[in-house]
N, CA, C and O atoms as a CHARMM CRD file, in Angstrom:
* protein
*
  384
    1    1 MET  N    -27.51900   8.29600  24.59200 PROA 1      0.00000
    2    1 MET  CA   -27.39500   7.58400  23.38300 PROA 1      0.00000
    3    1 MET  C    -26.25000   7.13000  22.96600 PROA 1      0.00000
    4    1 MET  O    -25.33300   7.93000  23.14800 PROA 1      0.00000
    5    2 ASP  N    -25.91700   6.01600  22.40800 PROA 2      0.00000
    6    2 ASP  CA   -24.51200   4.87700  22.08500 PROA 2      0.00000
    7    2 ASP  C    -24.28300   5.30400  21.09400 PROA 2      0.00000
    8    2 ASP  O    -25.23000   5.37300  20.31000 PROA 2      0.00000
    9    3 ASP  N    -22.85000   5.82900  20.61000 PROA 3      0.00000
   10    3 ASP  CA   -22.20400   6.44300  19.80500 PROA 3      0.00000
   11    3 ASP  C    -22.04200   5.32200  18.45300 PROA 3      0.00000
   12    3 ASP  O    -22.03700   5.60900  17.25600 PROA 3      0.00000
   13    4 THR  N    -21.90800   3.89100  19.12900 PROA 4      0.00000
   14    4 THR  CA   -21.47300   3.00700  18.48700 PROA 4      0.00000
   15    4 THR  C    -23.07800   2.45400  17.46900 PROA 4      0.00000
   16    4 THR  O    -24.26000   2.71500  17.69100 PROA 4      0.00000
   17    5 LEU  N    -22.43000   1.62400  16.34800 PROA 5      0.00000
   18    5 LEU  CA   -23.62000   1.28000  15.47800 PROA 5      0.00000
   19    5 LEU  C    -23.20700  -0.49200  15.35500 PROA 5      0.00000
   20    5 LEU  O    -22.08000  -0.63400  14.88100 PROA 5      0.00000
   21    6 SER  N    -23.61800  -1.26800  15.55400 PROA 6      0.00000
   22    6 SER  CA   -23.85900  -3.02600  14.51900 PROA 6      0.00000
   23    6 SER  C    -24.27100  -2.61100  13.41200 PROA 6      0.00000
   24    6 SER  O    -25.28100  -1.95100  13.16900 PROA 6      0.00000
   25    7 ILE  N    -23.23800  -3.11900  12.51600 PROA 7      0.00000
   26    7 ILE  CA   -23.81700  -3.22700  10.80600 PROA 7      0.00000
   27    7 ILE  C    -23.35100  -4.64000  10.49300 PROA 7      0.00000
   28    7 ILE  O    -22.53500  -5.33500  11.09900 PROA 7      0.00000
   29    8 THR  N    -23.85100  -4.82200   9.72800 PROA 8      0.00000
   30    8 THR  CA   -23.37500  -5.82900   8.83600 PROA 8      0.00000
   31    8 THR  C    -23.10900  -5.65000   7.17500 PROA 8      0.00000
   32    8 THR  O    -23.92100  -5.45200   6.27100 PROA 8      0.00000
   33    9 LEU  N    -21.34500  -5.82800   7.13500 PROA 9      0.00000
   34    9 LEU  CA   -21.42500  -5.55300   5.42300 PROA 9      0.00000
   35    9 LEU  C    -22.00800  -6.82300   4.50500 PROA 9      0.00000
   36    9 LEU  O    -22.04700  -7.92100   5.05900 PROA 9      0.00000
   37   10 ARG  N    -22.35000  -6.74000   3.46900 PROA 10     0.00000
   38   10 ARG  CA   -22.22200  -8.15200   2.74900 PROA 10     0.00000
   39   10 ARG  C    -21.85900  -7.74600   1.38500 PROA 10     0.00000
   40   10 ARG  O    -22.31300  -6.83500   0.69300 PROA 10     0.00000
   41   11 PHE  N    -20.52500  -9.01500   1.03600 PROA 11     0.00000
   42   11 PHE  CA   -19.83400  -9.09300  -0.17100 PROA 11     0.00000
   43   11 PHE  C    -20.15200 -10.23500  -0.93500 PROA 11     0.00000
   44   11 PHE  O    -19.25900 -11.07200  -0.80400 PROA 11     0.00000
   45   12 GLY  N    -21.16400 -10.65500  -1.76400 PROA 12     0.00000
   46   12 GLY  CA   -21.08200 -11.98800  -2.60000 PROA 12     0.00000
   47   12 GLY  C    -21.66300 -12.72600  -1.20800 PROA 12     0.00000
   48   12 GLY  O    -22.38400 -12.13100  -0.40700 PROA 12     0.00000
   49   13 SER  N    -21.25800 -14.03600  -1.06300 PROA 13     0.00000
   50   13 SER  CA   -21.48500 -14.59900  -0.20700 PROA 13     0.00000
   51   13 SER  C    -20.95200 -14.39300   1.47300 PROA 13     0.00000
   52   13 SER  O    -21.46500 -14.82300   2.50700 PROA 13     0.00000
   53   14 TRP  N    -19.72600 -13.56200   1.26500 PROA 14     0.00000
   54   14 TRP  CA   -19.44900 -13.04100   2.99000 PROA 14     0.00000
   55   14 TRP  C    -19.74500 -12.17600   3.28000 PROA 14     0.00000
   56   14 TRP  O    -19.92600 -11.24000   2.50100 PROA 14     0.00000
   57   15 THR  N    -19.97600 -12.10300   4.90400 PROA 15     0.00000
   58   15 THR  CA   -20.58200 -11.30000   5.52200 PROA 15     0.00000
   59   15 THR  C    -19.50000 -10.71500   6.65700 PROA 15     0.00000
   60   15 THR  O    -18.55000 -11.36800   7.08900 PROA 15     0.00000
   61   16 LEU  N    -19.86300  -9.25900   7.07600 PROA 16     0.00000
   62   16 LEU  CA   -18.61100  -8.83400   7.77100 PROA 16     0.00000
   63   16 LEU  C    -19.39200  -7.95900   8.67600 PROA 16     0.00000
   64   16 LEU  O    -19.76900  -6.83600   8.34000 PROA 16     0.00000
   65   17 PRO  N    -19.62100  -8.48100   9.80300 PROA 17     0.00000
   66   17 PRO  CA   -20.25700  -7.89700  10.98000 PROA 17     0.00000
   67   17 PRO  C    -19.38800  -6.77700  11.54700 PROA 17     0.00000
   68   17 PRO  O    -18.39300  -7.24400  12.10000 PROA 17     0.00000
   69   18 MET  N    -19.44800  -5.56400  11.57900 PROA 18     0.00000
   70   18 MET  CA   -18.87900  -4.64800  12.32400 PROA 18     0.00000
   71   18 MET  C    -19.46500  -3.89000  13.33700 PROA 18     0.00000
   72   18 MET  O    -20.66000  -4.00900  13.60500 PROA 18     0.00000
   73   19 THR  N    -18.79500  -3.19700  13.86300 PROA 19     0.00000
   74   19 THR  CA   -19.47400  -2.22500  15.01300 PROA 19     0.00000
   75   19 THR  C    -18.51400  -1.07800  14.47800 PROA 19     0.00000
   76   19 THR  O    -17.31900  -1.19000  14.20600 PROA 19     0.00000
   77   20 ILE  N    -19.36300   0.11600  14.38600 PROA 20     0.00000
   78   20 ILE  CA   -18.74100   1.36300  13.79400 PROA 20     0.00000
   79   20 ILE  C    -19.40200   2.82700  14.27700 PROA 20     0.00000
   80   20 ILE  O    -20.58200   2.96000  14.60200 PROA 20     0.00000
   81   21 LYS  N    -18.69400   3.58500  14.26500 PROA 21     0.00000
   82   21 LYS  CA   -19.46100   5.02100  14.66000 PROA 21     0.00000
   83   21 LYS  C    -20.59900   5.66900  14.35000 PROA 21     0.00000
   84   21 LYS  O    -20.53300   6.52800  13.47100 PROA 21     0.00000
   85   22 ARG  N    -21.44200   5.49000  14.78100 PROA 22     0.00000
   86   22 ARG  CA   -23.09000   5.61800  14.26000 PROA 22     0.00000
   87   22 ARG  C    -22.65900   7.08500  13.30700 PROA 22     0.00000
   88   22 ARG  O    -23.36600   7.12900  12.30100 PROA 22     0.00000
   89   23 ASP  N    -21.81100   8.11000  13.38600 PROA 23     0.00000
   90   23 ASP  CA   -22.11300   9.04200  11.95900 PROA 23     0.00000
   91   23 ASP  C    -21.16800   8.59600  10.91000 PROA 23     0.00000
   92   23 ASP  O    -20.74300   9.35200  10.03600 PROA 23     0.00000
   93   24 GLU  N    -20.81600   7.20100  11.03500 PROA 24     0.00000
   94   24 GLU  CA   -19.79200   7.14600   9.61500 PROA 24     0.00000
   95   24 GLU  C    -20.81000   5.62700   9.22300 PROA 24     0.00000
   96   24 GLU  O    -20.41400   4.68700   8.53400 PROA 24     0.00000
   97   25 GLU  N    -21.70300   5.70400   9.65400 PROA 25     0.00000
   98   25 GLU  CA   -22.25300   4.73300   8.70400 PROA 25     0.00000
   99   25 GLU  C    -22.33200   4.39500   7.33000 PROA 25     0.00000
  100   25 GLU  O    -22.00300   3.47700   6.57800 PROA 25     0.00000
  101   26 TYR  N    -23.02700   5.75300   7.29000 PROA 26     0.00000
  102   26 TYR  CA   -22.90200   6.53600   5.16200 PROA 26     0.00000
  103   26 TYR  C    -21.78100   5.94800   4.99600 PROA 26     0.00000
  104   26 TYR  O    -21.99800   4.93600   4.33100 PROA 26     0.00000
  105   27 ILE  N    -20.40800   6.06900   5.31400 PROA 27     0.00000
  106   27 ILE  CA   -19.59900   6.22500   4.55700 PROA 27     0.00000
  107   27 ILE  C    -19.05500   4.35200   4.79400 PROA 27     0.00000
  108   27 ILE  O    -18.28300   3.97800   3.91100 PROA 27     0.00000
  109   28 TYR  N    -19.37600   3.38800   5.75900 PROA 28     0.00000
  110   28 TYR  CA   -19.36400   2.37100   5.26600 PROA 28     0.00000
  111   28 TYR  C    -19.93700   1.63300   4.30500 PROA 28     0.00000
  112   28 TYR  O    -19.48600   0.67000   3.68400 PROA 28     0.00000
  113   29 ARG  N    -21.24900   2.32000   4.22500 PROA 29     0.00000
  114   29 ARG  CA   -22.63900   1.97300   3.28400 PROA 29     0.00000
  115   29 ARG  C    -21.53000   1.90800   1.72700 PROA 29     0.00000
  116   29 ARG  O    -21.12700   0.92800   1.10100 PROA 29     0.00000
  117   30 GLN  N    -21.29000   3.48700   1.48900 PROA 30     0.00000
  118   30 GLN  CA   -20.78300   3.98000   0.17800 PROA 30     0.00000
  119   30 GLN  C    -19.59000   2.96200   0.04300 PROA 30     0.00000
  120   30 GLN  O    -19.47400   2.39600  -1.04400 PROA 30     0.00000
  121   31 ALA  N    -18.74300   2.69200   0.99300 PROA 31     0.00000
  122   31 ALA  CA   -17.48300   1.93600   0.88800 PROA 31     0.00000
  123   31 ALA  C    -17.63800   0.41300   0.22000 PROA 31     0.00000
  124   31 ALA  O    -16.99400  -0.02800  -0.73200 PROA 31     0.00000
  125   32 GLU  N    -18.84000  -0.37000   1.11100 PROA 32     0.00000
  126   32 GLU  CA   -19.35300  -1.05600   0.77600 PROA 32     0.00000
  127   32 GLU  C    -20.04200  -1.64300  -1.05700 PROA 32     0.00000
  128   32 GLU  O    -19.90800  -2.60800  -1.80900 PROA 32     0.00000
  129   33 LYS  N    -20.85100  -0.19900  -1.01700 PROA 33     0.00000
  130   33 LYS  CA   -20.95300  -0.31900  -2.74300 PROA 33     0.00000
  131   33 LYS  C    -20.30900  -0.28100  -3.71000 PROA 33     0.00000
  132   33 LYS  O    -20.41500  -0.82500  -4.80900 PROA 33     0.00000
  133   34 LEU  N    -19.09300   0.89100  -2.95800 PROA 34     0.00000
  134   34 LEU  CA   -18.03800   0.89100  -4.04600 PROA 34     0.00000
  135   34 LEU  C    -17.08700  -0.68000  -4.56400 PROA 34     0.00000
  136   34 LEU  O    -16.78900  -1.00900  -5.71200 PROA 34     0.00000
  137   35 ILE  N    -16.78700  -1.42300  -3.25100 PROA 35     0.00000
  138   35 ILE  CA   -16.35600  -2.42100  -3.60200 PROA 35     0.00000
  139   35 ILE  C    -16.97200  -3.56000  -4.58000 PROA 35     0.00000
  140   35 ILE  O    -16.46400  -4.06000  -5.58400 PROA 35     0.00000
  141   36 LYS  N    -18.25000  -3.81800  -3.95900 PROA 36     0.00000
  142   36 LYS  CA   -19.79400  -4.23400  -4.77700 PROA 36     0.00000
  143   36 LYS  C    -19.21200  -4.03400  -5.95400 PROA 36     0.00000
  144   36 LYS  O    -18.58800  -4.97900  -6.43500 PROA 36     0.00000
  145   37 GLU  N    -19.28200  -2.76600  -6.68300 PROA 37     0.00000
  146   37 GLU  CA   -19.11100  -2.06900  -7.82400 PROA 37     0.00000
  147   37 GLU  C    -17.72700  -2.58400  -8.38400 PROA 37     0.00000
  148   37 GLU  O    -17.91900  -3.49000  -9.19500 PROA 37     0.00000
  149   38 ARG  N    -16.71700  -2.36000  -8.24600 PROA 38     0.00000
  150   38 ARG  CA   -15.25900  -2.96700  -8.53000 PROA 38     0.00000
  151   38 ARG  C    -15.66100  -4.37600  -8.79700 PROA 38     0.00000
  152   38 ARG  O    -15.90500  -4.70500  -9.95900 PROA 38     0.00000
  153   39 PHE  N    -15.75700  -5.28500  -7.77200 PROA 39     0.00000
  154   39 PHE  CA   -16.05600  -6.26300  -7.79900 PROA 39     0.00000
  155   39 PHE  C    -16.33300  -7.24600  -8.91000 PROA 39     0.00000
  156   39 PHE  O    -15.75600  -8.22800  -9.37700 PROA 39     0.00000
  157   40 ASN  N    -17.76600  -6.39800  -9.20800 PROA 40     0.00000
  158   40 ASN  CA   -18.42400  -6.76400 -10.01800 PROA 40     0.00000
  159   40 ASN  C    -18.19100  -6.48100 -11.35600 PROA 40     0.00000
  160   40 ASN  O    -18.43900  -7.35100 -12.19100 PROA 40     0.00000
  161   41 PHE  N    -17.61300  -5.06100 -11.79700 PROA 41     0.00000
  162   41 PHE  CA   -16.76200  -5.19700 -12.71000 PROA 41     0.00000
  163   41 PHE  C    -15.34000  -6.06200 -12.93400 PROA 41     0.00000
  164   41 PHE  O    -14.99900  -5.88400 -14.10400 PROA 41     0.00000
  165   42 TYR  N    -14.56200  -6.77300 -12.36500 PROA 42     0.00000
  166   42 TYR  CA   -13.58200  -7.17100 -12.79100 PROA 42     0.00000
  167   42 TYR  C    -14.39300  -8.49100 -12.42900 PROA 42     0.00000
  168   42 TYR  O    -13.56000  -8.95300 -11.65100 PROA 42     0.00000
  169   43 THR  N    -15.31900  -9.34000 -12.43200 PROA 43     0.00000
  170   43 THR  CA   -15.82400 -10.71100 -12.36200 PROA 43     0.00000
  171   43 THR  C    -16.16500 -10.44300 -13.67200 PROA 43     0.00000
  172   43 THR  O    -15.38200 -11.12500 -14.33500 PROA 43     0.00000
  173   44 SER  N    -17.16800  -9.60400 -14.70500 PROA 44     0.00000
  174   44 SER  CA   -17.70300  -9.74200 -15.50100 PROA 44     0.00000
  175   44 SER  C    -16.47900  -9.13400 -16.62900 PROA 44     0.00000
  176   44 SER  O    -17.05300  -9.19500 -17.71600 PROA 44     0.00000
  177   45 SER  N    -15.36800  -8.69700 -16.81600 PROA 45     0.00000
  178   45 SER  CA   -14.49800  -8.12300 -17.59300 PROA 45     0.00000
  179   45 SER  C    -13.31300  -9.30500 -17.44000 PROA 45     0.00000
  180   45 SER  O    -12.75200  -9.59400 -18.49800 PROA 45     0.00000
  181   46 TYR  N    -12.98800  -9.83400 -16.54500 PROA 46     0.00000
  182   46 TYR  CA   -12.11200 -11.08300 -16.84400 PROA 46     0.00000
  183   46 TYR  C    -12.33000 -12.53800 -15.97200 PROA 46     0.00000
  184   46 TYR  O    -11.59900 -12.94100 -15.06800 PROA 46     0.00000
  185   47 PRO  N    -13.58800 -13.22300 -16.52500 PROA 47     0.00000
  186   47 PRO  CA   -14.11400 -14.46200 -16.04800 PROA 47     0.00000
  187   47 PRO  C    -13.10000 -15.47400 -16.16300 PROA 47     0.00000
  188   47 PRO  O    -12.12500 -15.51700 -16.91400 PROA 47     0.00000
  189   48 GLY  N    -13.57300 -16.42800 -15.12700 PROA 48     0.00000
  190   48 GLY  CA   -12.51700 -17.66600 -14.95800 PROA 48     0.00000
  191   48 GLY  C    -11.61500 -17.34300 -14.06800 PROA 48     0.00000
  192   48 GLY  O    -10.66200 -18.11700 -13.97700 PROA 48     0.00000
  193   49 GLN  N    -11.64600 -16.05900 -13.11200 PROA 49     0.00000
  194   49 GLN  CA   -10.39200 -15.89200 -12.16100 PROA 49     0.00000
  195   49 GLN  C    -11.24400 -16.59100 -10.59200 PROA 49     0.00000
  196   49 GLN  O    -12.39100 -17.00600 -10.42400 PROA 49     0.00000
  197   50 SER  N    -10.42900 -16.50400  -9.94400 PROA 50     0.00000
  198   50 SER  CA   -10.33300 -16.87500  -8.46900 PROA 50     0.00000
  199   50 SER  C    -10.90100 -15.74800  -7.38500 PROA 50     0.00000
  200   50 SER  O    -10.17900 -14.81100  -7.04700 PROA 50     0.00000
  201   51 SER  N    -12.01300 -15.88100  -6.95700 PROA 51     0.00000
  202   51 SER  CA   -12.27300 -14.70400  -5.91800 PROA 51     0.00000
  203   51 SER  C    -11.47200 -13.79400  -5.09100 PROA 51     0.00000
  204   51 SER  O    -11.67300 -12.61000  -4.82000 PROA 51     0.00000
  205   52 GLU  N    -10.31900 -14.75700  -4.66800 PROA 52     0.00000
  206   52 GLU  CA    -8.99800 -14.06800  -4.27500 PROA 52     0.00000
  207   52 GLU  C     -8.23700 -13.08600  -5.61300 PROA 52     0.00000
  208   52 GLU  O     -7.44900 -12.14400  -5.52900 PROA 52     0.00000
  209   53 MET  N     -8.63700 -13.52700  -6.40700 PROA 53     0.00000
  210   53 MET  CA    -7.66400 -12.77300  -7.80500 PROA 53     0.00000
  211   53 MET  C     -8.94400 -11.15500  -7.79600 PROA 53     0.00000
  212   53 MET  O     -8.70700  -9.95400  -7.92200 PROA 53     0.00000
  213   54 TYR  N     -9.88300 -11.70500  -7.64400 PROA 54     0.00000
  214   54 TYR  CA   -10.90600 -10.54500  -7.97200 PROA 54     0.00000
  215   54 TYR  C    -10.78700  -9.36200  -6.70900 PROA 54     0.00000
  216   54 TYR  O    -11.06900  -8.18200  -6.91600 PROA 54     0.00000
  217   55 LEU  N    -10.33600  -9.86500  -5.41400 PROA 55     0.00000
  218   55 LEU  CA   -10.60500  -8.95700  -4.77100 PROA 55     0.00000
  219   55 LEU  C     -9.28500  -8.31100  -4.60700 PROA 55     0.00000
  220   55 LEU  O     -9.20400  -7.29100  -3.92300 PROA 55     0.00000
  221   56 LEU  N     -8.10300  -8.89300  -5.25700 PROA 56     0.00000
  222   56 LEU  CA    -7.08700  -8.65400  -5.28800 PROA 56     0.00000
  223   56 LEU  C     -7.26100  -7.02800  -6.21000 PROA 56     0.00000
  224   56 LEU  O     -7.00000  -5.89400  -5.80800 PROA 56     0.00000
  225   57 MET  N     -7.76700  -7.46000  -7.47400 PROA 57     0.00000
  226   57 MET  CA    -7.92400  -6.58000  -8.37700 PROA 57     0.00000
  227   57 MET  C     -8.73100  -5.18000  -7.95200 PROA 57     0.00000
  228   57 MET  O     -8.45600  -4.04600  -8.34200 PROA 57     0.00000
  229   58 THR  N     -9.81600  -5.57900  -7.03400 PROA 58     0.00000
  230   58 THR  CA   -10.52700  -4.66100  -6.52300 PROA 58     0.00000
  231   58 THR  C     -9.85500  -3.71000  -5.28300 PROA 58     0.00000
  232   58 THR  O    -10.19300  -2.55100  -5.04200 PROA 58     0.00000
  233   59 ILE  N     -9.10000  -4.27900  -4.75300 PROA 59     0.00000
  234   59 ILE  CA    -8.20200  -4.07600  -3.87200 PROA 59     0.00000
  235   59 ILE  C     -7.29600  -2.59300  -4.40700 PROA 59     0.00000
  236   59 ILE  O     -7.30500  -1.42000  -4.03400 PROA 59     0.00000
  237   60 LEU  N     -6.51700  -3.39600  -5.51200 PROA 60     0.00000
  238   60 LEU  CA    -5.48800  -2.85700  -6.28200 PROA 60     0.00000
  239   60 LEU  C     -6.07500  -1.44500  -7.05400 PROA 60     0.00000
  240   60 LEU  O     -5.29300  -0.53400  -7.32700 PROA 60     0.00000
  241   61 ASP  N     -7.49100  -1.36000  -7.36800 PROA 61     0.00000
  242   61 ASP  CA    -8.34900  -0.64200  -8.09100 PROA 61     0.00000
  243   61 ASP  C     -8.71600   0.48800  -7.22300 PROA 61     0.00000
  244   61 ASP  O     -8.54200   1.66600  -7.53800 PROA 61     0.00000
  245   62 ILE  N     -9.25800   0.06200  -6.05900 PROA 62     0.00000
  246   62 ILE  CA    -9.67500   1.30200  -4.81500 PROA 62     0.00000
  247   62 ILE  C     -8.18700   2.24600  -4.44500 PROA 62     0.00000
  248   62 ILE  O     -7.98900   3.45700  -4.54700 PROA 62     0.00000
  249   63 ALA  N     -7.33300   1.19600  -4.01200 PROA 63     0.00000
  250   63 ALA  CA    -6.00100   2.10800  -3.31700 PROA 63     0.00000
  251   63 ALA  C     -5.63200   2.99900  -4.69600 PROA 63     0.00000
  252   63 ALA  O     -5.77800   4.21700  -4.59800 PROA 63     0.00000
  253   64 VAL  N     -5.15600   2.44600  -5.98500 PROA 64     0.00000
  254   64 VAL  CA    -5.00400   3.41500  -6.93700 PROA 64     0.00000
  255   64 VAL  C     -5.47200   4.95000  -7.02400 PROA 64     0.00000
  256   64 VAL  O     -4.81300   5.98100  -7.15900 PROA 64     0.00000
  257   65 GLN  N     -6.93800   4.70900  -6.88900 PROA 65     0.00000
  258   65 GLN  CA    -7.57200   5.78900  -6.74900 PROA 65     0.00000
  259   65 GLN  C     -7.63200   6.83800  -5.73300 PROA 65     0.00000
  260   65 GLN  O     -7.89200   8.03200  -5.88100 PROA 65     0.00000
  261   66 SER  N     -7.31100   6.09800  -4.54000 PROA 66     0.00000
  262   66 SER  CA    -7.11100   6.60200  -3.63700 PROA 66     0.00000
  263   66 SER  C     -5.92000   7.49600  -3.47000 PROA 66     0.00000
  264   66 SER  O     -5.85600   8.59200  -2.91300 PROA 66     0.00000
  265   67 LYS  N     -4.92000   6.74100  -4.11800 PROA 67     0.00000
  266   67 LYS  CA    -3.39200   7.69900  -3.88100 PROA 67     0.00000
  267   67 LYS  C     -3.58900   8.68100  -4.81100 PROA 67     0.00000
  268   67 LYS  O     -3.14600   9.82500  -4.71100 PROA 67     0.00000
  269   68 ARG  N     -4.38600   8.16400  -5.90800 PROA 68     0.00000
  270   68 ARG  CA    -4.61200   9.62700  -7.37900 PROA 68     0.00000
  271   68 ARG  C     -5.24500  10.55000  -6.62600 PROA 68     0.00000
  272   68 ARG  O     -4.61700  11.60200  -6.50600 PROA 68     0.00000
  273   69 GLN  N     -6.79900  10.46300  -5.81600 PROA 69     0.00000
  274   69 GLN  CA    -6.90900  11.52000  -5.08600 PROA 69     0.00000
  275   69 GLN  C     -6.02900  12.29300  -3.81000 PROA 69     0.00000
  276   69 GLN  O     -6.06700  13.49800  -3.56000 PROA 69     0.00000
  277   70 GLU  N     -5.48000  11.57600  -3.30900 PROA 70     0.00000
  278   70 GLU  CA    -4.30700  11.78700  -2.65800 PROA 70     0.00000
  279   70 GLU  C     -3.64100  13.16900  -2.93600 PROA 70     0.00000
  280   70 GLU  O     -3.71100  14.28800  -2.42800 PROA 70     0.00000
  281   71 SER  N     -2.90200  12.53800  -4.06400 PROA 71     0.00000
  282   71 SER  CA    -1.91100  13.26400  -4.45000 PROA 71     0.00000
  283   71 SER  C     -2.55900  14.65600  -5.15200 PROA 71     0.00000
  284   71 SER  O     -2.00400  15.75400  -5.20500 PROA 71     0.00000
  285   72 THR  N     -3.98600  14.27300  -5.71300 PROA 72     0.00000
  286   72 THR  CA    -4.77600  15.79000  -5.85600 PROA 72     0.00000
  287   72 THR  C     -4.85500  16.91700  -4.73100 PROA 72     0.00000
  288   72 THR  O     -4.68800  18.12700  -4.88100 PROA 72     0.00000
  289   73 ASN  N     -5.12200  16.28200  -3.67700 PROA 73     0.00000
  290   73 ASN  CA    -5.25300  16.84200  -2.73800 PROA 73     0.00000
  291   73 ASN  C     -4.00200  17.18200  -1.88800 PROA 73     0.00000
  292   73 ASN  O     -4.18400  17.59800  -0.74400 PROA 73     0.00000
  293   74 ASP  N     -2.84900  17.04600  -2.33000 PROA 74     0.00000
  294   74 ASP  CA    -1.97000  17.26300  -1.35900 PROA 74     0.00000
  295   74 ASP  C     -1.85900  18.67300  -1.89900 PROA 74     0.00000
  296   74 ASP  O     -1.80500  18.87500  -3.11200 PROA 74     0.00000
  297   75 ALA  N     -1.82000  19.79700  -0.87100 PROA 75     0.00000
  298   75 ALA  CA    -1.61400  21.29400  -0.69600 PROA 75     0.00000
  299   75 ALA  C     -0.01800  21.59600  -0.53200 PROA 75     0.00000
  300   75 ALA  O      0.44800  22.61300  -1.04600 PROA 75     0.00000
  301   76 GLU  N      0.63200  20.88400   0.04000 PROA 76     0.00000
  302   76 GLU  CA     1.97900  20.91300   0.06700 PROA 76     0.00000
  303   76 GLU  C      2.87100  21.59600  -0.79700 PROA 76     0.00000
  304   76 GLU  O      3.57200  22.52200  -0.38700 PROA 76     0.00000
  305   77 PRO  N      2.89500  20.99300  -2.55800 PROA 77     0.00000
  306   77 PRO  CA     4.14000  21.47100  -3.17600 PROA 77     0.00000
  307   77 PRO  C      3.24000  23.25000  -3.48800 PROA 77     0.00000
  308   77 PRO  O      3.85600  24.27100  -3.79700 PROA 77     0.00000
  309   78 VAL  N      2.27200  23.19000  -3.36400 PROA 78     0.00000
  310   78 VAL  CA     2.04200  24.77100  -3.65300 PROA 78     0.00000
  311   78 VAL  C      2.45300  25.83300  -2.27700 PROA 78     0.00000
  312   78 VAL  O      2.99600  26.93600  -2.34100 PROA 78     0.00000
  313   79 LEU  N      1.96500  25.04000  -0.97400 PROA 79     0.00000
  314   79 LEU  CA     2.36500  25.76000  -0.65800 PROA 79     0.00000
  315   79 LEU  C      3.74100  26.28500   0.10200 PROA 79     0.00000
  316   79 LEU  O      4.03600  27.27300   0.77400 PROA 79     0.00000
  317   80 ALA  N      4.43900  25.07100  -0.37400 PROA 80     0.00000
  318   80 ALA  CA     6.09200  25.40600  -0.86900 PROA 80     0.00000
  319   80 ALA  C      6.47900  26.25300  -1.59800 PROA 80     0.00000
  320   80 ALA  O      7.61500  26.72400  -1.53600 PROA 80     0.00000
  321   81 LEU  N      5.63000  26.58500  -2.39100 PROA 81     0.00000
  322   81 LEU  CA     6.23300  27.76800  -3.68800 PROA 81     0.00000
  323   81 LEU  C      5.50500  29.11100  -2.81300 PROA 81     0.00000
  324   81 LEU  O      6.04100  30.21800  -2.84700 PROA 81     0.00000
  325   82 LEU  N      4.39400  28.89400  -2.13800 PROA 82     0.00000
  326   82 LEU  CA     4.20600  30.18200  -1.54700 PROA 82     0.00000
  327   82 LEU  C      4.79600  30.77400  -0.53800 PROA 82     0.00000
  328   82 LEU  O      4.75600  31.97400  -0.26700 PROA 82     0.00000
  329   83 ARG  N      5.37400  29.89000   0.04900 PROA 83     0.00000
  330   83 ARG  CA     6.01700  30.26100   1.83800 PROA 83     0.00000
  331   83 ARG  C      7.00400  31.41900   1.31200 PROA 83     0.00000
  332   83 ARG  O      7.06700  32.43800   1.99900 PROA 83     0.00000
  333   84 PRO  N      7.69500  31.34300   0.26700 PROA 84     0.00000
  334   84 PRO  CA     8.69400  32.31300   0.11200 PROA 84     0.00000
  335   84 PRO  C      8.08900  33.68400  -0.28600 PROA 84     0.00000
  336   84 PRO  O      8.27500  34.83600   0.10500 PROA 84     0.00000
  337   85 LEU  N      7.26500  33.08700  -1.25300 PROA 85     0.00000
  338   85 LEU  CA     6.88900  34.67600  -1.78400 PROA 85     0.00000
  339   85 LEU  C      5.78500  35.91200  -0.67500 PROA 85     0.00000
  340   85 LEU  O      5.78200  37.14100  -0.73500 PROA 85     0.00000
  341   86 LEU  N      4.77000  34.79300   0.45900 PROA 86     0.00000
  342   86 LEU  CA     4.87400  35.05800   1.75200 PROA 86     0.00000
  343   86 LEU  C      5.92500  36.01000   2.33900 PROA 86     0.00000
  344   86 LEU  O      5.68400  37.12500   2.80300 PROA 86     0.00000
  345   87 SER  N      6.78800  35.58000   2.27900 PROA 87     0.00000
  346   87 SER  CA     7.71200  35.86100   3.54100 PROA 87     0.00000
  347   87 SER  C      8.15200  37.36800   2.60300 PROA 87     0.00000
  348   87 SER  O      8.13400  38.38300   3.29900 PROA 87     0.00000
  349   88 GLU  N      8.37800  37.49100   1.72200 PROA 88     0.00000
  350   88 GLU  CA     8.72500  38.40700   0.55500 PROA 88     0.00000
  351   88 GLU  C      7.36900  39.37400   0.93800 PROA 88     0.00000
  352   88 GLU  O      7.73400  40.53100   1.14500 PROA 88     0.00000
  353   89 VAL  N      6.33800  39.24200   1.04000 PROA 89     0.00000
  354   89 VAL  CA     5.04400  40.12300   0.89400 PROA 89     0.00000
  355   89 VAL  C      5.12400  40.87800   2.55900 PROA 89     0.00000
  356   89 VAL  O      4.78200  41.98500   2.97400 PROA 89     0.00000
  357   90 GLU  N      5.62000  39.91900   3.08300 PROA 90     0.00000
  358   90 GLU  CA     5.25100  40.47700   4.45400 PROA 90     0.00000
  359   90 GLU  C      6.62900  40.93700   5.02800 PROA 90     0.00000
  360   90 GLU  O      6.57200  41.44000   6.15000 PROA 90     0.00000
  361   91 ALA  N      7.95300  40.84000   4.39500 PROA 91     0.00000
  362   91 ALA  CA     8.86000  41.67400   4.67600 PROA 91     0.00000
  363   91 ALA  C      8.63200  43.37900   4.04800 PROA 91     0.00000
  364   91 ALA  O      8.73900  44.42200   4.69300 PROA 91     0.00000
  365   92 ALA  N      8.30700  43.21300   2.66100 PROA 92     0.00000
  366   92 ALA  CA     7.80300  44.45000   2.19700 PROA 92     0.00000
  367   92 ALA  C      6.93700  45.39600   3.05600 PROA 92     0.00000
  368   92 ALA  O      7.06800  46.60800   3.22300 PROA 92     0.00000
  369   93 LEU  N      5.51700  44.08100   3.83400 PROA 93     0.00000
  370   93 LEU  CA     4.68600  45.59200   4.41400 PROA 93     0.00000
  371   93 LEU  C      5.39000  45.96500   5.72400 PROA 93     0.00000
  372   93 LEU  O      5.08500  47.02200   6.27500 PROA 93     0.00000
  373   94 VAL  N      6.01500  45.41600   6.08000 PROA 94     0.00000
  374   94 VAL  CA     7.01500  45.88300   7.55400 PROA 94     0.00000
  375   94 VAL  C      8.09400  46.79900   7.41500 PROA 94     0.00000
  376   94 VAL  O      8.32600  47.57100   8.34500 PROA 94     0.00000
  377   95 LYS  N      8.90800  46.82500   6.19700 PROA 95     0.00000
  378   95 LYS  CA     9.56200  47.88400   5.62500 PROA 95     0.00000
  379   95 LYS  C      8.73200  49.44100   5.56200 PROA 95     0.00000
  380   95 LYS  O      9.27100  50.54800   5.59800 PROA 95     0.00000
  381   96 LYS  N      7.46400  49.17700   5.47300 PROA 96     0.00000
  382   96 LYS  CA     6.56900  50.17700   5.29600 PROA 96     0.00000
  383   96 LYS  C      5.95100  51.01900   6.65900 PROA 96     0.00000
  384   96 LYS  O      5.13700  51.92900   6.50600 PROA 96     0.00000
């Protein structure tokens, strides 16, 4: 069975044919839906702009959401605080 799938994403009058991993189709379809939702939000909220401006607004919006999510999922600051504590616990256990 082929591991790839050909799909076409549609954004207004634009089409984007792609070959993707079969198991990632859902992610691409959800991304397409998100882009359409945000694009439609900006076209209705800021009438009279160019398509390029709406695309830029959409891209920026999604990028900011992604960075916010990334920072909330970043465990490194917590791990940095826990490492010294873990070392102390391990040292105390070794002494016993």
